[in-house]
TORKOL-4160 file (C-alpha; in steps of 0.2 Angstrom, whole numbers, padded with zeros to 4 digits, m for minus):
296
<pt num="1" X="0000" Y="0000" Z="0000"/>
<pt num="2" X="0006" Y="0018" Z="m0003"/>
<pt num="3" X="0011" Y="0031" Z="0010"/>
<pt num="4" X="m0005" Y="0040" Z="0006"/>
<pt num="5" X="m0016" Y="0025" Z="0010"/>
<pt num="6" X="m0007" Y="0022" Z="0026"/>
<pt num="7" X="m0008" Y="0040" Z="0032"/>
<pt num="8" X="m0022" Y="0044" Z="0045"/>
<pt num="9" X="m0035" Y="0056" Z="0040"/>
<pt num="10" X="m0030" Y="0069" Z="0052"/>
<pt num="11" X="m0026" Y="0087" Z="0047"/>
<pt num="12" X="m0008" Y="0082" Z="0043"/>
<pt num="13" X="m0015" Y="0068" Z="0031"/>
<pt num="14" X="m0029" Y="0078" Z="0022"/>
<pt num="15" X="m0029" Y="0090" Z="0008"/>
<pt num="16" X="m0038" Y="0106" Z="0011"/>
<pt num="17" X="m0048" Y="0113" Z="m0004"/>
<pt num="18" X="m0056" Y="0130" Z="m0005"/>
<pt num="19" X="m0071" Y="0132" Z="m0017"/>
<pt num="20" X="m0083" Y="0145" Z="m0021"/>
<pt num="21" X="m0098" Y="0145" Z="m0008"/>
<pt num="22" X="m0111" Y="0149" Z="m0021"/>
<pt num="23" X="m0112" Y="0156" Z="m0038"/>
<pt num="24" X="m0104" Y="0153" Z="m0055"/>
<pt num="25" X="m0091" Y="0140" Z="m0051"/>
<pt num="26" X="m0099" Y="0132" Z="m0036"/>
<pt num="27" X="m0110" Y="0119" Z="m0044"/>
<pt num="28" X="m0096" Y="0114" Z="m0057"/>
<pt num="29" X="m0083" Y="0112" Z="m0044"/>
<pt num="30" X="m0095" Y="0100" Z="m0034"/>
<pt num="31" X="m0099" Y="0091" Z="m0050"/>
<pt num="32" X="m0080" Y="0089" Z="m0055"/>
<pt num="33" X="m0076" Y="0081" Z="m0038"/>
<pt num="34" X="m0091" Y="0069" Z="m0040"/>
<pt num="35" X="m0084" Y="0064" Z="m0057"/>
<pt num="36" X="m0067" Y="0061" Z="m0049"/>
<pt num="37" X="m0076" Y="0049" Z="m0038"/>
<pt num="38" X="m0075" Y="0060" Z="m0022"/>
<pt num="39" X="m0091" Y="0061" Z="m0012"/>
<pt num="40" X="m0095" Y="0077" Z="m0003"/>
<pt num="41" X="m0111" Y="0087" Z="0001"/>
<pt num="42" X="m0114" Y="0103" Z="m0009"/>
<pt num="43" X="m0110" Y="0115" Z="0005"/>
<pt num="44" X="m0126" Y="0124" Z="0006"/>
<pt num="45" X="m0126" Y="0133" Z="0023"/>
<pt num="46" X="m0110" Y="0125" Z="0027"/>
<pt num="47" X="m0092" Y="0132" Z="0030"/>
<pt num="48" X="m0083" Y="0116" Z="0027"/>
<pt num="49" X="m0087" Y="0097" Z="0023"/>
<pt num="50" X="m0076" Y="0081" Z="0023"/>
<pt num="51" X="m0076" Y="0069" Z="0008"/>
<pt num="52" X="m0082" Y="0052" Z="0014"/>
<pt num="53" X="m0070" Y="0042" Z="0002"/>
<pt num="54" X="m0054" Y="0053" Z="0000"/>
<pt num="55" X="m0043" Y="0062" Z="0012"/>
<pt num="56" X="m0050" Y="0079" Z="0007"/>
<pt num="57" X="m0058" Y="0093" Z="0017"/>
<pt num="58" X="m0068" Y="0106" Z="0008"/>
<pt num="59" X="m0070" Y="0124" Z="0013"/>
<pt num="60" X="m0084" Y="0135" Z="0005"/>
<pt num="61" X="m0078" Y="0153" Z="0003"/>
<pt num="62" X="m0080" Y="0169" Z="m0006"/>
<pt num="63" X="m0071" Y="0167" Z="m0023"/>
<pt num="64" X="m0062" Y="0183" Z="m0020"/>
<pt num="65" X="m0055" Y="0176" Z="m0004"/>
<pt num="66" X="m0048" Y="0160" Z="m0010"/>
<pt num="67" X="m0031" Y="0165" Z="m0017"/>
<pt num="68" X="m0027" Y="0173" Z="0000"/>
<pt num="69" X="m0032" Y="0158" Z="0010"/>
<pt num="70" X="m0022" Y="0147" Z="m0002"/>
<pt num="71" X="m0007" Y="0159" Z="0000"/>
<pt num="72" X="m0008" Y="0159" Z="0019"/>
<pt num="73" X="m0010" Y="0140" Z="0020"/>
<pt num="74" X="m0027" Y="0140" Z="0027"/>
<pt num="75" X="m0032" Y="0130" Z="0012"/>
<pt num="76" X="m0019" Y="0119" Z="0003"/>
<pt num="77" X="m0027" Y="0121" Z="m0014"/>
<pt num="78" X="m0042" Y="0130" Z="m0022"/>
<pt num="79" X="m0054" Y="0130" Z="m0037"/>
<pt num="80" X="m0055" Y="0148" Z="m0043"/>
<pt num="81" X="m0057" Y="0158" Z="m0059"/>
<pt num="82" X="m0040" Y="0164" Z="m0067"/>
<pt num="83" X="m0048" Y="0182" Z="m0067"/>
<pt num="84" X="m0048" Y="0181" Z="m0048"/>
<pt num="85" X="m0030" Y="0175" Z="m0047"/>
<pt num="86" X="m0024" Y="0188" Z="m0058"/>
<pt num="87" X="m0033" Y="0202" Z="m0049"/>
<pt num="88" X="m0028" Y="0197" Z="m0032"/>
<pt num="89" X="m0010" Y="0194" Z="m0037"/>
<pt num="90" X="m0006" Y="0182" Z="m0023"/>
<pt num="91" X="0009" Y="0170" Z="m0021"/>
<pt num="92" X="0001" Y="0154" Z="m0027"/>
<pt num="93" X="0005" Y="0142" Z="m0041"/>
<pt num="94" X="m0007" Y="0136" Z="m0054"/>
<pt num="95" X="m0008" Y="0117" Z="m0054"/>
<pt num="96" X="m0021" Y="0113" Z="m0067"/>
<pt num="97" X="m0034" Y="0120" Z="m0078"/>
<pt num="98" X="m0051" Y="0113" Z="m0074"/>
<pt num="99" X="m0060" Y="0115" Z="m0091"/>
<pt num="100" X="m0076" Y="0125" Z="m0084"/>
<pt num="101" X="m0081" Y="0142" Z="m0080"/>
<pt num="102" X="m0074" Y="0149" Z="m0096"/>
<pt num="103" X="m0077" Y="0168" Z="m0099"/>
<pt num="104" X="m0068" Y="0183" Z="m0104"/>
<pt num="105" X="m0064" Y="0200" Z="m0096"/>
<pt num="106" X="m0069" Y="0213" Z="m0109"/>
<pt num="107" X="m0070" Y="0232" Z="m0112"/>
<pt num="108" X="m0088" Y="0237" Z="m0117"/>
<pt num="109" X="m0095" Y="0254" Z="m0122"/>
<pt num="110" X="m0111" Y="0261" Z="m0128"/>
<pt num="111" X="m0119" Y="0252" Z="m0142"/>
<pt num="112" X="m0119" Y="0267" Z="m0153"/>
<pt num="113" X="m0101" Y="0273" Z="m0149"/>
<pt num="114" X="m0087" Y="0271" Z="m0162"/>
<pt num="115" X="m0072" Y="0261" Z="m0156"/>
<pt num="116" X="m0056" Y="0259" Z="m0167"/>
<pt num="117" X="m0043" Y="0254" Z="m0154"/>
<pt num="118" X="m0038" Y="0256" Z="m0136"/>
<pt num="119" X="m0035" Y="0274" Z="m0138"/>
<pt num="120" X="m0053" Y="0277" Z="m0137"/>
<pt num="121" X="m0051" Y="0274" Z="m0118"/>
<pt num="122" X="m0039" Y="0289" Z="m0117"/>
<pt num="123" X="m0046" Y="0301" Z="m0103"/>
<pt num="124" X="m0062" Y="0290" Z="m0101"/>
<pt num="125" X="m0070" Y="0285" Z="m0085"/>
<pt num="126" X="m0071" Y="0266" Z="m0084"/>
<pt num="127" X="m0081" Y="0256" Z="m0071"/>
<pt num="128" X="m0075" Y="0239" Z="m0066"/>
<pt num="129" X="m0073" Y="0226" Z="m0052"/>
<pt num="130" X="m0056" Y="0222" Z="m0059"/>
<pt num="131" X="m0045" Y="0237" Z="m0056"/>
<pt num="132" X="m0028" Y="0228" Z="m0056"/>
<pt num="133" X="m0031" Y="0219" Z="m0072"/>
<pt num="134" X="m0038" Y="0234" Z="m0080"/>
<pt num="135" X="m0024" Y="0245" Z="m0075"/>
<pt num="136" X="m0011" Y="0233" Z="m0082"/>
<pt num="137" X="m0020" Y="0233" Z="m0099"/>
<pt num="138" X="m0021" Y="0252" Z="m0099"/>
<pt num="139" X="m0002" Y="0253" Z="m0094"/>
<pt num="140" X="0003" Y="0241" Z="m0108"/>
<pt num="141" X="m0007" Y="0252" Z="m0121"/>
<pt num="142" X="0000" Y="0269" Z="m0113"/>
<pt num="143" X="m0018" Y="0274" Z="m0109"/>
<pt num="144" X="m0022" Y="0286" Z="m0095"/>
<pt num="145" X="m0040" Y="0283" Z="m0089"/>
<pt num="146" X="m0050" Y="0286" Z="m0073"/>
<pt num="147" X="m0055" Y="0269" Z="m0065"/>
<pt num="148" X="m0070" Y="0268" Z="m0054"/>
<pt num="149" X="m0070" Y="0252" Z="m0044"/>
<pt num="150" X="m0087" Y="0245" Z="m0040"/>
<pt num="151" X="m0094" Y="0228" Z="m0036"/>
<pt num="152" X="m0109" Y="0221" Z="m0044"/>
<pt num="153" X="m0120" Y="0227" Z="m0058"/>
<pt num="154" X="m0105" Y="0235" Z="m0067"/>
<pt num="155" X="m0115" Y="0236" Z="m0083"/>
<pt num="156" X="m0127" Y="0249" Z="m0077"/>
<pt num="157" X="m0113" Y="0262" Z="m0074"/>
<pt num="158" X="m0114" Y="0270" Z="m0091"/>
<pt num="159" X="m0133" Y="0271" Z="m0090"/>
<pt num="160" X="m0132" Y="0281" Z="m0074"/>
<pt num="161" X="m0118" Y="0292" Z="m0080"/>
<pt num="162" X="m0105" Y="0285" Z="m0068"/>
<pt num="163" X="m0093" Y="0279" Z="m0083"/>
<pt num="164" X="m0091" Y="0280" Z="m0101"/>
<pt num="165" X="m0085" Y="0262" Z="m0103"/>
<pt num="166" X="m0085" Y="0246" Z="m0092"/>
<pt num="167" X="m0073" Y="0232" Z="m0089"/>
<pt num="168" X="m0082" Y="0216" Z="m0084"/>
<pt num="169" X="m0084" Y="0197" Z="m0086"/>
<pt num="170" X="m0093" Y="0192" Z="m0102"/>
<pt num="171" X="m0100" Y="0175" Z="m0106"/>
<pt num="172" X="m0114" Y="0176" Z="m0119"/>
<pt num="173" X="m0115" Y="0195" Z="m0120"/>
<pt num="174" X="m0134" Y="0196" Z="m0117"/>
<pt num="175" X="m0132" Y="0206" Z="m0101"/>
<pt num="176" X="m0122" Y="0219" Z="m0111"/>
<pt num="177" X="m0135" Y="0220" Z="m0125"/>
<pt num="178" X="m0149" Y="0222" Z="m0112"/>
<pt num="179" X="m0140" Y="0237" Z="m0105"/>
<pt num="180" X="m0136" Y="0245" Z="m0122"/>
<pt num="181" X="m0118" Y="0240" Z="m0122"/>
<pt num="182" X="m0106" Y="0231" Z="m0135"/>
<pt num="183" X="m0090" Y="0222" Z="m0132"/>
<pt num="184" X="m0075" Y="0230" Z="m0140"/>
<pt num="185" X="m0059" Y="0223" Z="m0132"/>
<pt num="186" X="m0055" Y="0206" Z="m0124"/>
<pt num="187" X="m0041" Y="0209" Z="m0111"/>
<pt num="188" X="m0041" Y="0192" Z="m0102"/>
<pt num="189" X="m0048" Y="0175" Z="m0107"/>
<pt num="190" X="m0052" Y="0165" Z="m0091"/>
<pt num="191" X="m0057" Y="0148" Z="m0084"/>
<pt num="192" X="m0058" Y="0139" Z="m0068"/>
<pt num="193" X="m0040" Y="0133" Z="m0062"/>
<pt num="194" X="m0033" Y="0123" Z="m0048"/>
<pt num="195" X="m0021" Y="0134" Z="m0038"/>
<pt num="196" X="m0010" Y="0127" Z="m0024"/>
<pt num="197" X="0000" Y="0134" Z="m0009"/>
<pt num="198" X="0019" Y="0135" Z="m0013"/>
<pt num="199" X="0024" Y="0125" Z="0002"/>
<pt num="200" X="0015" Y="0109" Z="0002"/>
<pt num="201" X="0023" Y="0095" Z="0011"/>
<pt num="202" X="0026" Y="0078" Z="0003"/>
<pt num="203" X="0010" Y="0070" Z="0009"/>
<pt num="204" X="0000" Y="0085" Z="0003"/>
<pt num="205" X="0009" Y="0085" Z="m0014"/>
<pt num="206" X="0005" Y="0066" Z="m0016"/>
<pt num="207" X="m0013" Y="0069" Z="m0013"/>
<pt num="208" X="m0013" Y="0083" Z="m0025"/>
<pt num="209" X="m0005" Y="0073" Z="m0038"/>
<pt num="210" X="m0018" Y="0059" Z="m0036"/>
<pt num="211" X="m0032" Y="0072" Z="m0037"/>
<pt num="212" X="m0024" Y="0080" Z="m0053"/>
<pt num="213" X="m0023" Y="0063" Z="m0061"/>
<pt num="214" X="m0042" Y="0060" Z="m0058"/>
<pt num="215" X="m0046" Y="0078" Z="m0065"/>
<pt num="216" X="m0036" Y="0075" Z="m0080"/>
<pt num="217" X="m0044" Y="0058" Z="m0084"/>
<pt num="218" X="m0061" Y="0066" Z="m0082"/>
<pt num="219" X="m0056" Y="0081" Z="m0094"/>
<pt num="220" X="m0049" Y="0069" Z="m0107"/>
<pt num="221" X="m0065" Y="0059" Z="m0107"/>
<pt num="222" X="m0076" Y="0074" Z="m0110"/>
<pt num="223" X="m0065" Y="0079" Z="m0124"/>
<pt num="224" X="m0066" Y="0063" Z="m0133"/>
<pt num="225" X="m0080" Y="0051" Z="m0140"/>
<pt num="226" X="m0079" Y="0032" Z="m0142"/>
<pt num="227" X="m0085" Y="0027" Z="m0159"/>
<pt num="228" X="m0090" Y="0010" Z="m0166"/>
<pt num="229" X="m0094" Y="0007" Z="m0184"/>
<pt num="230" X="m0095" Y="m0006" Z="m0198"/>
<pt num="231" X="m0083" Y="m0003" Z="m0212"/>
<pt num="232" X="m0081" Y="m0011" Z="m0229"/>
<pt num="233" X="m0065" Y="m0019" Z="m0230"/>
<pt num="234" X="m0061" Y="m0011" Z="m0247"/>
<pt num="235" X="m0060" Y="0006" Z="m0238"/>
<pt num="236" X="m0053" Y="m0001" Z="m0222"/>
<pt num="237" X="m0036" Y="0007" Z="m0223"/>
<pt num="238" X="m0043" Y="0024" Z="m0227"/>
<pt num="239" X="m0055" Y="0023" Z="m0212"/>
<pt num="240" X="m0041" Y="0018" Z="m0200"/>
<pt num="241" X="m0031" Y="0033" Z="m0205"/>
<pt num="242" X="m0046" Y="0044" Z="m0200"/>
<pt num="243" X="m0047" Y="0035" Z="m0183"/>
<pt num="244" X="m0030" Y="0034" Z="m0175"/>
<pt num="245" X="m0038" Y="0031" Z="m0157"/>
<pt num="246" X="m0027" Y="0031" Z="m0142"/>
<pt num="247" X="m0014" Y="0020" Z="m0151"/>
<pt num="248" X="m0023" Y="0012" Z="m0166"/>
<pt num="249" X="m0041" Y="0007" Z="m0169"/>
<pt num="250" X="m0048" Y="m0010" Z="m0164"/>
<pt num="251" X="m0053" Y="m0020" Z="m0180"/>
<pt num="252" X="m0063" Y="m0036" Z="m0179"/>
<pt num="253" X="m0070" Y="m0046" Z="m0193"/>
<pt num="254" X="m0089" Y="m0046" Z="m0195"/>
<pt num="255" X="m0099" Y="m0062" Z="m0199"/>
<pt num="256" X="m0104" Y="m0054" Z="m0216"/>
<pt num="257" X="m0089" Y="m0056" Z="m0228"/>
<pt num="258" X="m0080" Y="m0041" Z="m0234"/>
<pt num="259" X="m0085" Y="m0030" Z="m0218"/>
<pt num="260" X="m0076" Y="m0026" Z="m0202"/>
<pt num="261" X="m0081" Y="m0018" Z="m0185"/>
<pt num="262" X="m0070" Y="m0004" Z="m0181"/>
<pt num="263" X="m0068" Y="0003" Z="m0163"/>
<pt num="264" X="m0059" Y="0019" Z="m0159"/>
<pt num="265" X="m0058" Y="0036" Z="m0150"/>
<pt num="266" X="m0060" Y="0053" Z="m0158"/>
<pt num="267" X="m0059" Y="0071" Z="m0151"/>
<pt num="268" X="m0075" Y="0080" Z="m0148"/>
<pt num="269" X="m0068" Y="0095" Z="m0159"/>
<pt num="270" X="m0065" Y="0084" Z="m0174"/>
<pt num="271" X="m0081" Y="0073" Z="m0172"/>
<pt num="272" X="m0093" Y="0080" Z="m0186"/>
<pt num="273" X="m0079" Y="0082" Z="m0199"/>
<pt num="274" X="m0073" Y="0064" Z="m0196"/>
<pt num="275" X="m0091" Y="0057" Z="m0196"/>
<pt num="276" X="m0095" Y="0065" Z="m0213"/>
<pt num="277" X="m0079" Y="0057" Z="m0220"/>
<pt num="278" X="m0083" Y="0040" Z="m0213"/>
<pt num="279" X="m0100" Y="0041" Z="m0221"/>
<pt num="280" X="m0092" Y="0045" Z="m0238"/>
<pt num="281" X="m0081" Y="0030" Z="m0236"/>
<pt num="282" X="m0096" Y="0018" Z="m0234"/>
<pt num="283" X="m0095" Y="0016" Z="m0215"/>
<pt num="284" X="m0112" Y="0010" Z="m0208"/>
<pt num="285" X="m0120" Y="0008" Z="m0191"/>
<pt num="286" X="m0110" Y="0021" Z="m0183"/>
<pt num="287" X="m0112" Y="0022" Z="m0164"/>
<pt num="288" X="m0105" Y="0036" Z="m0153"/>
<pt num="289" X="m0103" Y="0033" Z="m0135"/>
<pt num="290" X="m0098" Y="0046" Z="m0121"/>
<pt num="291" X="m0083" Y="0041" Z="m0111"/>
<pt num="292" X="m0084" Y="0042" Z="m0092"/>
<pt num="293" X="m0066" Y="0041" Z="m0088"/>
<pt num="294" X="m0050" Y="0040" Z="m0100"/>
<pt num="295" X="m0034" Y="0034" Z="m0093"/>
<pt num="296" X="m0019" Y="0035" Z="m0105"/>
């Protein structure tokens, strides 16, 4: 048995994870833990919870506070948006991208205003909840502007005369549209990441490595599909070239002469293009199955 398995589940043998108490990243964080085979309650009305089947203690915190808690060692690791990590600028390390919570931090202006480049912002008032990231962007572009730091409902600032532009998180852009704004400049693309304290001990690092291994397996499964199909032998070589799989496709002869069954894995991003080419080469009975976990 490994050192981890022999380690008592006390504070020295547990990994302390901080996640968002509620909001945009909370549900996806809990879902990812469950997909990694870690059972934990959802944290509603709780400050912390223990996993029942993994040496993990979860703290439910405000997302803005997570980088500080991880830097201070109150939590060993945290799930948090890159935007928060960059804004808070704490001394933590990025350990893994998590593949959810994708958004962008963008500049938006009035829908009828003309925007050519960043010089539009010269001398303007800009409302934001991300003054550090915004100031960095302005400095890089040699722009002097007046930053108004506000929390929540940033998109209403131009409408009430507080600012002439905003810098805020954007997902679909529908909130901007409803407030008469348009997105004109993306200054940061963000997603949820796993951050860690810089001074983990050996046991904590082993636990983290095991957790990252599970996370990577879940991510790979989501990005790939398992495909089964019947292929005419006359086009089998061409079909195999389309389906490299993890090493190579599995090919089995069918009872019907001149046909084979081909099993493989394809990337989600390539899925439709490959399926169309398979059909052109005479593939039939194509079955596509989601993959729960993928270990390479």
